[in-house]
C-alpha positions as CSV (number, residue, x, y, z in Angstrom):
1,X,54.8,-10.9,8.4
2,X,57.6,-10.8,11.0
3,X,58.6,-7.3,12.4
4,X,60.5,-8.4,15.5
5,X,64.2,-7.6,15.5
6,X,63.8,-4.5,13.4
7,X,64.7,-1.1,14.9
8,X,61.6,0.8,16.2
9,X,61.6,3.3,13.3
10,X,62.0,0.6,10.6
11,X,59.4,-1.5,12.3
12,X,56.9,1.4,12.3
13,X,57.6,2.1,8.6
14,X,57.2,-1.6,7.6
15,X,53.9,-1.8,9.5
16,X,52.6,1.4,8.0
17,X,53.5,0.2,4.5
18,X,51.6,-3.0,5.2
19,X,48.5,-1.2,6.5
20,X,48.6,1.2,3.5
21,X,48.9,-1.7,1.1
22,X,45.9,-3.4,2.7
23,X,43.9,-0.1,2.5
24,X,44.8,0.4,-1.2
25,X,43.9,-3.2,-2.0
26,X,40.5,-3.1,-0.3
27,X,39.5,0.4,-1.6
28,X,38.5,-0.8,-5.1
29,X,36.3,-3.5,-3.5
30,X,34.4,-0.9,-1.4
31,X,33.9,1.2,-4.5
32,X,32.7,-1.8,-6.5
33,X,30.2,-2.6,-3.7
34,X,28.7,0.8,-3.8
35,X,25.3,0.7,-5.5
36,X,24.3,2.3,-7.7
37,X,27.6,3.7,-9.1
38,X,26.3,4.4,-12.6
39,X,23.0,5.3,-14.3
40,X,20.0,3.0,-14.0
41,X,18.1,2.0,-17.2
42,X,14.3,1.8,-16.9
43,X,12.7,0.0,-19.8
44,X,9.1,0.6,-20.9
45,X,7.5,-2.1,-23.0
46,X,5.1,0.3,-24.8
47,X,5.3,3.6,-26.8
48,X,5.7,7.0,-25.2
49,X,2.5,8.4,-23.8
50,X,1.0,5.2,-22.5
51,X,0.3,4.5,-18.8
52,X,3.6,2.7,-18.2
53,X,5.6,5.4,-19.9
54,X,3.8,8.3,-18.1
55,X,4.3,6.6,-14.7
56,X,7.9,5.9,-15.3
57,X,8.6,9.5,-16.3
58,X,6.6,10.8,-13.4
59,X,8.7,8.7,-11.0
60,X,12.0,9.4,-12.7
61,X,13.1,12.7,-10.9
62,X,12.4,11.5,-7.4
63,X,13.8,8.0,-8.0
64,X,17.0,9.5,-9.4
65,X,17.4,11.8,-6.4
66,X,16.9,8.9,-4.0
67,X,19.5,6.7,-5.9
68,X,22.0,9.5,-6.5
69,X,22.2,8.4,-10.1
70,X,20.3,9.3,-13.3
71,X,17.4,7.0,-14.3
72,X,17.2,6.7,-18.1
73,X,13.9,5.8,-19.6
74,X,14.1,3.6,-22.7
75,X,10.9,2.8,-24.7
76,X,11.1,-0.6,-26.4
77,X,7.6,-1.5,-27.7
78,X,6.8,-4.5,-29.7
79,X,5.7,-8.2,-29.5
80,X,3.3,-7.6,-26.7
81,X,6.1,-6.2,-24.5
82,X,8.3,-9.2,-25.1
83,X,11.1,-7.1,-26.8
84,X,11.6,-5.1,-23.6
85,X,11.4,-8.1,-21.3
86,X,13.9,-10.0,-23.5
87,X,16.3,-7.0,-23.4
88,X,16.0,-7.0,-19.6
89,X,16.7,-10.7,-19.4
90,X,19.7,-10.4,-21.7
91,X,21.5,-8.2,-19.2
92,X,23.1,-9.2,-15.9
93,X,21.0,-9.5,-12.8
94,X,22.8,-6.6,-11.2
95,X,20.0,-4.1,-10.7
96,X,21.2,-1.6,-13.3
97,X,18.4,-2.5,-15.7
98,X,14.7,-2.4,-14.6
99,X,11.4,-2.4,-16.4
100,X,8.1,-0.6,-15.5
101,X,6.2,-3.9,-15.8
102,X,2.6,-5.1,-15.8
103,X,0.9,-8.5,-16.0
104,X,0.6,-8.2,-19.8
105,X,4.3,-8.5,-20.7
106,X,5.5,-10.2,-17.5
107,X,2.9,-13.0,-17.2
108,X,0.5,-13.1,-20.2
109,X,2.7,-12.6,-23.3
110,X,4.7,-15.8,-22.6
111,X,1.4,-17.7,-22.5
112,X,0.1,-16.1,-25.8
113,X,3.1,-15.5,-28.0
114,X,5.1,-18.5,-29.1
115,X,8.1,-16.3,-29.9
116,X,8.3,-15.0,-26.3
117,X,10.9,-17.5,-24.9
118,X,10.7,-16.6,-21.3
119,X,8.7,-17.4,-18.2
120,X,7.3,-15.0,-15.6
121,X,9.6,-16.6,-12.9
122,X,12.6,-15.0,-14.7
123,X,11.4,-11.6,-13.5
124,X,11.0,-10.2,-10.0
125,X,8.6,-7.5,-8.7
126,X,10.5,-5.1,-6.6
127,X,7.8,-2.5,-5.9
128,X,4.2,-2.4,-7.0
129,X,3.4,1.2,-7.9
130,X,-0.1,1.7,-9.2
131,X,-3.4,0.0,-9.7
132,X,-5.7,0.7,-12.6
133,X,-9.3,-0.7,-12.4
134,X,-10.6,-2.0,-15.7
135,X,-13.7,-0.4,-17.2
136,X,-16.3,-1.9,-19.6
137,X,-16.7,0.6,-22.4
138,X,-19.1,0.6,-25.4
139,X,-19.8,2.6,-28.5
140,X,-21.9,5.7,-27.7
141,X,-25.0,4.5,-29.5
142,X,-25.2,1.0,-28.1
143,X,-28.8,0.6,-26.9
144,X,-27.8,-0.9,-23.5
145,X,-26.7,1.2,-20.5
146,X,-25.6,-1.5,-18.1
147,X,-23.5,-4.7,-18.0
148,X,-26.6,-6.7,-17.0
149,X,-28.5,-5.4,-20.1
150,X,-25.6,-6.3,-22.4
151,X,-25.3,-9.8,-21.0
152,X,-29.1,-10.4,-21.2
153,X,-29.4,-9.1,-24.7
154,X,-26.5,-11.3,-26.0
155,X,-28.0,-14.4,-24.5
156,X,-31.6,-13.8,-25.8
157,X,-33.1,-16.0,-28.4
158,X,-32.1,-14.8,-31.8
159,X,-29.6,-12.3,-30.3
160,X,-26.4,-11.9,-32.1
161,X,-22.9,-11.9,-30.6
162,X,-21.6,-8.6,-29.6
163,X,-18.3,-7.6,-31.0
164,X,-15.7,-7.2,-28.3
165,X,-12.5,-5.4,-29.3
166,X,-9.2,-6.1,-27.6
167,X,-5.8,-4.4,-28.1
168,X,-4.0,-7.7,-28.7
169,X,-4.4,-11.5,-28.5
170,X,-3.5,-12.7,-25.0
171,X,-3.6,-9.3,-23.4
172,X,-5.2,-9.0,-20.0
173,X,-8.2,-7.2,-21.6
174,X,-8.7,-10.1,-24.0
175,X,-8.5,-12.8,-21.3
176,X,-10.8,-10.9,-18.9
177,X,-13.4,-10.5,-21.6
178,X,-13.3,-14.1,-22.7
179,X,-13.5,-15.3,-19.0
180,X,-16.5,-13.0,-18.4
181,X,-18.3,-14.4,-21.4
182,X,-17.5,-17.9,-20.3
183,X,-18.8,-17.5,-16.8
184,X,-21.9,-15.4,-17.7
185,X,-22.8,-17.2,-20.9
186,X,-22.7,-14.0,-22.9
187,X,-22.1,-14.3,-26.6
188,X,-19.1,-12.1,-27.5
189,X,-17.1,-12.2,-30.7
190,X,-13.5,-11.2,-29.9
191,X,-11.9,-8.8,-32.4
192,X,-8.1,-8.5,-31.8
193,X,-6.2,-5.4,-32.8
194,X,-2.6,-4.4,-32.9
195,X,-2.8,-1.9,-30.0
196,X,-5.4,0.2,-28.3
197,X,-5.3,3.1,-30.8
198,X,-6.8,1.4,-33.8
199,X,-9.3,-0.4,-31.6
200,X,-10.5,2.8,-30.0
201,X,-10.8,4.3,-33.5
202,X,-13.2,1.5,-34.5
203,X,-15.1,1.8,-31.2
204,X,-15.7,5.5,-31.8
205,X,-16.5,4.7,-35.4
206,X,-19.1,2.2,-34.3
207,X,-17.4,-0.7,-36.1
208,X,-17.2,-2.7,-32.8
209,X,-19.6,-2.8,-29.8
210,X,-17.4,-2.8,-26.7
211,X,-14.1,-3.3,-25.0
212,X,-12.4,-3.4,-21.6
213,X,-9.6,-1.0,-20.8
214,X,-8.3,1.0,-17.9
215,X,-9.7,4.6,-17.8
216,X,-6.4,6.2,-18.9
217,X,-5.1,8.4,-21.7
218,X,-7.1,8.2,-24.9
219,X,-10.0,6.3,-23.4
220,X,-10.5,9.0,-20.7
221,X,-10.7,11.7,-23.4
222,X,-13.2,9.7,-25.4
223,X,-15.4,9.2,-22.3
224,X,-15.2,12.8,-21.4
225,X,-16.3,13.9,-24.8
226,X,-19.1,11.2,-24.9
227,X,-17.7,9.5,-28.0
228,X,-17.8,6.2,-26.1
229,X,-19.6,5.4,-22.8
230,X,-18.7,3.4,-19.7
231,X,-21.2,0.9,-18.2
232,X,-19.2,-0.8,-15.4
233,X,-16.1,-0.5,-13.4
234,X,-14.6,-3.9,-12.6
235,X,-13.9,-3.1,-9.0
236,X,-15.5,-3.1,-5.6
237,X,-16.0,0.7,-5.6
238,X,-16.6,3.5,-8.1
239,X,-13.8,5.4,-9.5
240,X,-13.3,9.1,-8.5
241,X,-13.2,10.2,-12.1
242,X,-16.2,8.1,-13.1
243,X,-18.6,8.8,-10.3
244,X,-21.7,7.9,-12.2
245,X,-20.5,4.5,-13.4
246,X,-21.4,1.6,-11.1
247,X,-18.8,-0.8,-9.7
248,X,-19.3,-4.5,-10.6
249,X,-20.1,-5.1,-6.9
250,X,-23.2,-2.9,-7.3
251,X,-24.6,-4.9,-10.2
252,X,-26.7,-8.1,-10.3
253,X,-24.3,-9.9,-12.6
254,X,-23.9,-13.5,-11.6
255,X,-20.6,-14.4,-9.9
256,X,-19.7,-10.7,-9.8
257,X,-17.1,-11.3,-7.2
258,X,-15.0,-13.0,-9.8
259,X,-15.0,-10.0,-12.1
260,X,-12.9,-7.6,-10.0
261,X,-9.9,-6.8,-12.2
262,X,-7.3,-4.2,-12.4
263,X,-4.0,-3.9,-14.2
264,X,-1.1,-3.0,-11.9
265,X,2.2,-1.4,-12.8
266,X,5.4,-2.0,-10.9
267,X,9.2,-1.6,-10.9
268,X,10.6,-5.0,-11.9
269,X,14.0,-6.5,-12.4
270,X,15.5,-9.7,-13.7
271,X,15.3,-12.4,-11.0
272,X,18.4,-12.9,-9.0
273,X,19.4,-9.3,-8.2
274,X,21.3,-9.4,-4.9
275,X,18.9,-8.7,-2.0
276,X,20.7,-5.6,-0.7
277,X,20.5,-4.0,-4.2
278,X,16.9,-5.0,-4.6
279,X,16.1,-3.2,-1.3
280,X,17.9,-0.1,-2.5
281,X,15.7,0.0,-5.6
282,X,12.6,-0.8,-3.6
283,X,13.3,2.0,-1.2
284,X,13.9,4.5,-4.1
285,X,10.7,3.5,-5.8
286,X,8.7,3.9,-2.6
287,X,10.3,7.3,-1.9
288,X,9.3,8.4,-5.4
289,X,5.7,7.3,-4.7
290,X,5.7,9.6,-1.6
291,X,6.6,12.7,-3.6
292,X,3.7,15.3,-3.5
293,X,4.0,15.8,-7.3
294,X,3.4,12.1,-8.1
295,X,0.7,11.7,-5.5
296,X,-1.2,14.7,-7.1
297,X,-0.7,13.4,-10.6
298,X,-2.0,9.9,-9.7
299,X,-5.0,11.4,-7.8
300,X,-6.0,13.6,-10.7
301,X,-5.9,10.7,-13.2
302,X,-8.0,8.4,-10.9
303,X,-5.1,6.0,-10.5
304,X,-4.8,4.1,-7.2
305,X,-1.3,4.1,-5.8
306,X,-0.4,0.8,-4.2
307,X,0.6,0.6,-0.6
308,X,4.3,0.1,0.1
309,X,5.3,-3.6,0.5
310,X,8.3,-5.5,1.6
311,X,10.2,-7.4,-1.1
312,X,8.8,-10.6,0.4
313,X,5.2,-9.3,0.1
314,X,5.8,-8.1,-3.4
315,X,7.2,-11.5,-4.4
316,X,4.1,-13.3,-3.0
317,X,1.8,-10.8,-4.7
318,X,3.5,-11.6,-8.0
319,X,3.3,-15.3,-7.5
320,X,-0.4,-15.1,-6.7
321,X,-1.0,-12.9,-9.8
322,X,0.9,-15.3,-12.0
323,X,-1.1,-18.3,-10.7
324,X,-4.4,-16.4,-11.2
325,X,-3.8,-15.4,-14.8
326,X,-2.4,-18.8,-15.7
327,X,-5.6,-20.4,-14.5
328,X,-7.8,-18.0,-16.4
329,X,-5.7,-18.6,-19.6
330,X,-6.1,-22.3,-19.2
331,X,-9.9,-21.9,-18.6
332,X,-10.4,-20.1,-21.9
333,X,-8.0,-22.5,-23.6
334,X,-5.5,-19.7,-24.6
335,X,-2.8,-21.2,-26.8
336,X,0.5,-19.5,-28.0
337,X,0.4,-18.1,-31.5
């Protein structure tokens, strides 16, 4: 634009108008770049009251405060978590839709469920949140009080297969149990259920012999009231809320180092969220984890909070977990159904 030749006052007015026009033109762009500028949706792939739901709601206030926007929890159970993941993937990779995810729906459901038309690579782990060691639990009257005794009894001549309940075909609990049976030679008959609730009802009713679950929610209550019993924690150390139950590292089980398993929960997004937005969400998640209320709640429930990680470290952790579970699924010949 040419301002020479204009009187000083007109030149100043013209230049001011140009600057004002540039400011007005660029203002909407700055507003559009602000993130987040509207509520965040946090999907939970399982019903209210489960571990993922409890954790999402415990993080909700502190996370909303850190983001300056409401965080709306939306439970969308069904199809092994696939419904929630598919909802996430149907939305833009803009950071406004998240999921409190776990290996079950993110990694294993696509390997076990033919109708789950997605791959784990379509999701991204922004912030691992908590770690839940798995526990081998049995009916209260099972005449074996250790994992070694159970394995030995199932392998003995004339011994019958133990019935091993799982809350769904292809879940982590199913795959870990099958893998353990494969490596130890134990005879275990898998009995799949549609969820943990009916399975635990049959375990307390002595219709099945054992299962593997994290010590959370209903299973915790059943253990405390001695309606079921725990024989081993699949971790390198005992759990604070199960001090009398040995860790797998303390047992004489063969290849015990291969039986350290826990289920983690983490804030996940659709892959492809811009890096600057992903960092905002990661920071908000980590701030929520530092809140005294959440720390106390996790400690009382025996849940292990995961250490804060960079986005790059979280991505590597997710890749490693995906590879590990895919190898296990291939080893037990898991096929989509």
